[in-house]
MARTORVO-388419 format. One record per residue: z, x, y of N, C-alpha, C, CB in turn; residue in one letter. Coordinates in pm, whole numbers, plus 50000, padded with zeros to 5 digits. Glycine has a CB too. Layout:
# residues N
ZXYZXYZXYZXYa
...
***
This chain:
# residues 201
678337763550148677477752350188678337739950202676327749850083m
678257733550320679117721750339678477709550275679377719150488n
679247699150263678767687150194678127677050287679887680750122g
678017680450415677427670750507675917670150488677767674150652r
675357658250498673917656550482673187661750604673557641850458s
672037668150580671227673150692670647661750775670107681950640s
670667649450718670127638050792671117632450891669707627150697a
672377637250884673417631550969673097632651117674717638250943a
672647644551167672327645251310671237635451351671897659351346p
670217634251264669137624851297669647610751302668007625951196a
670507607051207671067593651207671917591351329671887591251081l
672627601851369673457600351489672597597651611674307612851511a
671447604351618670537601951730669997587851725669387611951729v
669597583451604669067569951589670087559551630668627567551445l
671367562651603672407553151641672447550951791673767557851593d
671967560951867672017559552012670757553252071672257573052075r
669737551151985668497545252033668667530052042667297548851939v
668277523852152668397509252163667647502452050667867504352298p
668157490952009667567483851895666167479051926668437472051854e
665887475452050664577469852083663927477552196664707455152121s
662667481452172661887487752276660707478852312661397501752231h
660817466152285659707456952310659377456752459660057442652261a
658077456752487657637456052625657957442252681656137459052637l
658217441352810658487428152868657267419152854658877429453015p
657537406352835656447396652818655617396052945656997382652782a
654277394752931653437393753051653807381453133651947393253013p
653687382753262654037371753351652777365053403654907376753467e
652887352253435651777344953495651607350053637652027329553491v
650387353853676650197358853812650417347753914648807364853829p
650697351254040650877340954143649567333454168651377347154274p
649697321554225648537312954243647447319654326648947299854309f
647817326854432646817333454516645947342854434647487341054630d
646557350254343645807359454258644917351754161646757368654181s
645437340954105644647332754013643437326954086645517321353953v
643647322154207642547316354285641457326654309643067310754419y
641847338654353640867349054382640137353654257641547360954448a
640847354854147640257360154024639367350153953641337364753931q
639727337353958639047327453874638197317453952640057319953794y
638027319454083637247309654160635827308454105637207313554308f
635127319654084633757319154034633697312853895633147333254029d
634677315753812634737310053677634887294853684635907316253598f
635777290053771635987275653787634727269153842637187272853879v
634137275353944632947269754009631797268353909632517278454128w
631497279153837630377278653743630687269553625630047292753692s
631957269153582632317260253473632117245653509633747262553432g
632567241853629632387227953674630907224753689633117225553808a
630147234253740628717232253758628017229953625628087244153829r
628367238053527627707236853396628167224453321627987249253312r
629287218953359629747206453298629167194253367631267205753300l
628187196453455627427185353512627897180153645627417174453419g
628857186753709629297182253842628167184953941630627189453886v
627757175054016626647176654108627007185754224626197163054161s
625997191254288626217200254401626977193254513624887205654453a
626687180454533627327173054641628827171454618626687159354656a
629237170654490630647168254459631387180954420630767158154348a
630677192154411631247204154352632457209354430630197214954345l
632357209954562633467215154642634737206954620633097215254791d
634577193654619635747185054601636347186554462635367170354625d
635497187654361635997189054225636687202454206634847187554124v
636107213154259636737226254248638097226254319635827237254307v
638157219854435639437218954505640457211254422639257212054642q
640017200554358640927192754274641407200954155640237180054225e
640507208854097640887217353984641977227054025639667224953931i
641827233254141642827242954184644137236254226642287251354299f
644067223854269645297216354296646077214154166644987202754363m
645347210954058646007209253928646567222553880645007203553823v
645787233253896646257246453854647517250253931645157257253876i
647527247854061648687251054144649917243354098648397248054291h
649707230654063650837222154024651367225653886650417207654028a
650497230653798650897232553658650947247153614649957225153570k
650707256153705650667270353667651987274953605650337278953788l
653077269153652654387273253600654617269053455655497267553687h
653747260153404653917255453266653227264453165653387241253253t
652437274153213651717283153121652717291753046650687292053199v
652657291352915653597298852833652977311552774654117290052722r
651647312552778650957324252724650007329652830650187320552592q
650497338052919649657343353027648397350352978650457352853110p
648447356052859647267362852805646137353052775647637370652679q
646467340152768645457329852741645157321652867645917320552628s
645377327552983645247320153108643827314853128645627328853225l
642817322853095641447318353117641117305953033640457329553085r
641577305852909641357294052824642067281952882641837296752680s
643287283852931644047272952990643327267553113645477277553027w
642817276453196642107272253316640847264453279641747284453403i
640127268953177638927261553139639287247553090638157269153031y
640437246253023640877233052982641077223953102642167234052902g
641637229353212641807221553334640437217753392642637229353439v
639517227353393638157224753444637507213653363637297237653438v
637627214553234636967204853145637527190753165637127209052998r
638847189653172639467176453190639147170653327640987177353171r
639187179053429638927174053565637477169753579639267184853670t
636557177553523635147173653528634917160653452634267184753470a
635587158953340635457146553262635987134653342636217147753129s
637117136553408637667125853491636717122453605639047129953548d
636097132653663635147130353772633967122053724634657143753829h
633417125553610632277118053556632647103653527631737124853430h
633847101853470634277088453436634467080053562635587088853356r
635017085953667635227078753793633897075253858636087087053889a
632957084153853631637081853914630697073953824631007095053949q
631087072453696630267065353598628847071053592630207050253632r
628797084253591627487090753577627657104053510626807092453714t
626617108153439626597121453379625257127753415626807120853224r
625207132953533623957138553582623807152853531623907138153735d
623807154253397623757167653338622387174253358624077166953190a
621377166453390620047172153404619837179453536619007161453390s
620797178453627620637185053757621697195553774620707174853871t
621457206653715622287218253743623397220853646622857216953874g
623467213653533624557216153440624497230153383624537206053327a
623287235853384623137248953323622637259353423622197248053205f
623007257653550622557267153652623127280953624622967262453792a
622297290953632622757304653608623057310953743621697312953528i
624277309653786624637313553922624577328653942626017308553955t
624797336153836624787350653854623407355653896625217357653726t
622357349853844621017353953881620717350654026619987347453791e
621267339554074621007335154210621747343554312621377320754226l
622677352154265623467360254356622957374554364624907360154314m
621747376954316621197390354322620977394354468619877391154243q
621147407154495620987411854632619517412454668621627425554649s
619237409654795617877410554845617087397854818617167422354784g
616197394254909615407382054890614387383954778614687378155020p
614257374354687613287375654578611867373554628613607365654466p
610927379654561609527377754593609047364554532608657389754541t
607917359254579607397346854519607187348154367606077343054585p
606727359854323606537361754179607867361254105605827374954151a
608897367354164610227367254102610787353154098611187376554178e
610567345754206611037331754209610357323554100610757325454347l
609057325554082608327318153980608827321853841606817320853991k
609027334853817609517339253687610907333753660609537354453678e
611777334253762613137329153745613127314253719613977332253869r
612277307053791612187292653771611727289353630611237286453873s
610727296953581610237294553445611317297553341608997303253416d
612087308353364613137311953270614237301453267613727325653306q
614617296553385615657286353390615187273353327616087283953535m
613907269853349613367257753288613367259053136611947254953340a
613007270953086613007273152941614427272452887612377286652907l
615377278852957616767278452913617267264052906617657286753006l
616967256453012617397242453016616817234552898616977235953149f
615537236652873614877229452763615497232952628613377232552762t
615717245952605616287250252477617707245052458616277265552468l
618507245152566619867240352555619907225252530620657243652682l
618977218052592618927203552572618657199752427617877197452661e
618047208852352617737205952212618937208152120616587214652166e
620017213752172621227216352093622247205552124621807230652122i
622847199752021623817189052047625007194552125624287182651913d
625657185452201626637189852300627787198352246627207177952366w
628437195052134629547203552088629127218052066630117198051958p
627957220052007627477233751986627027239952118626327234051885k
626397231952202625897237052331627047241952419625107226152404r
628147234452421629267238452505629847251852459630367227752503e
629997253552328630497266252275629527277552309630707265252122v
628237274952294627217284952323627267289252470625807279452289f
627397279652562627437282952704628677291152739627417270152788m
629807287452680631037294952709630937309252658632247287952645l
630297311052544630177324552487629107332652559629847323752339a
627927326852577626787334552627626727335152780625507328752575e
627177324852847627077324452993628377328153061626637310853039l
629507325052998630807328353058631467340552994631737316453046e
630937345052880631477356852816632827354852750631587367552915g
633167342452713634437339852648634337343352499634857325052666m
635457347752443635507350752300635727337952221636627361052270t
635457338752091635657326952006637107322152008635247330151861a
638117330952000639497325952011639777319052144640467337351992p
639227324352253639417317852383638757304152384638847326552496e
637567303152328636847290452324637617280352240635427292452268i
638097284752125638847275652037640077270152108639267282951908a
640767278752182641947274252254641577264952369642737286152307e
640517268452442640107260352556639657246452514638997267252633a
638957245452401638417232652354639337225652255637077234852290l
640447232252221641407226652126640737223451993642047214052184d
640027233451940639377231951810639787243851723637807231151825i
639697242451588640017253851502639087265651530639917249751355p
639607277551509638827289651535637567289851448639657302251508l
637687286051321636517285851233635447276251284636927281851091n
635877265251345634927255651403634187261951520635637242851448t
634917269351603634277276051717633227285951667635327283351804a
633597293851566632647303551510631417296451450633327312251403y
631637285851375630517279151308629597272451410631037268751207s
630187266351515629347260051618628547270451694630217252051716r
629167281651723628467292251795627327297851710629427303351835l
627597300051584626567305351494625397295551484627157308251353r
625707282751467624647272551455623867271451585625247258951418a
624557272251699623887271151829622947282951851624907270251942a
623397294951814622547306851831621297305851744623337319551798r
621467300851622620317299251533619337289251593620777294651391i
619857277851641618997267551699618287272851823619817255051734a
619007280451905618407286052027617297295751992619487292952112f
617567304751898616557314751858615347308051795617167324751759d
615567297751714614447290851651613597283751755614957280751548e
614247277451854613507270751961612687280652042614457263252052g
613287292152069612567302552145611387307752065613517314052181l
611567309551934610477314451849609327304351843610997317251708a
609657291451837608607281251834607757281751960609217267251817r
608417283152074607687283452200606857296152215608647282252317r
607367307252166606607319752170605357318552082607487331552123s
605517312251966604367310651877603307301651940604807304751741a
603747290952009602807282052074602057289252186603517269752130r
602767297752261602107305152368601067314752312603137312852452r
601397321152200600447330552139599207323152088601127338252024e
599417311452028598257303651982597387299052098598707291551900r
598077295452209597347290952326596547302252390598287285152427g
597087314452381596397325852437595127328852355597327338152441a
***
């Protein structure tokens, strides 16, 4: 029996394995891809932040001009959506400040996905949709803005709490607590209205 260790061949193989097998870091996609992928997200985000229909095209164009100019500064491509929402939020804020108006009551909470359903809606469907949107608007108006913004990003845009925290530059625990409080307030408001309808019936 020789004195060589049976682990020697394995160690020899390990010696030939490169020290790092780390995957290459994700790259920021080109602007054309970003524009195609995030146009609806930018449009609905600006709309929900109170940009009027008349100014929406100009504001969205301005947002993408900023994205085009600063896309090369993104250091975490996996957080691109949060970064883009930050641009949307700042640009919309600048727009409101320049116009000296916050016309949040006209379309800040438009649910664009419902309006894009295929086929013309029937009068009954239009009435139901109008009632639902009016109820949504009323319930959201009862929630203070910091919680409402987190709620809209989570429920209407499908963003995760970490994405929201990064986009709004707030601690993750704050994002979770605001979302939890907003959901409770929304559910309570909905329950109150349901109870009133039942009593009225």
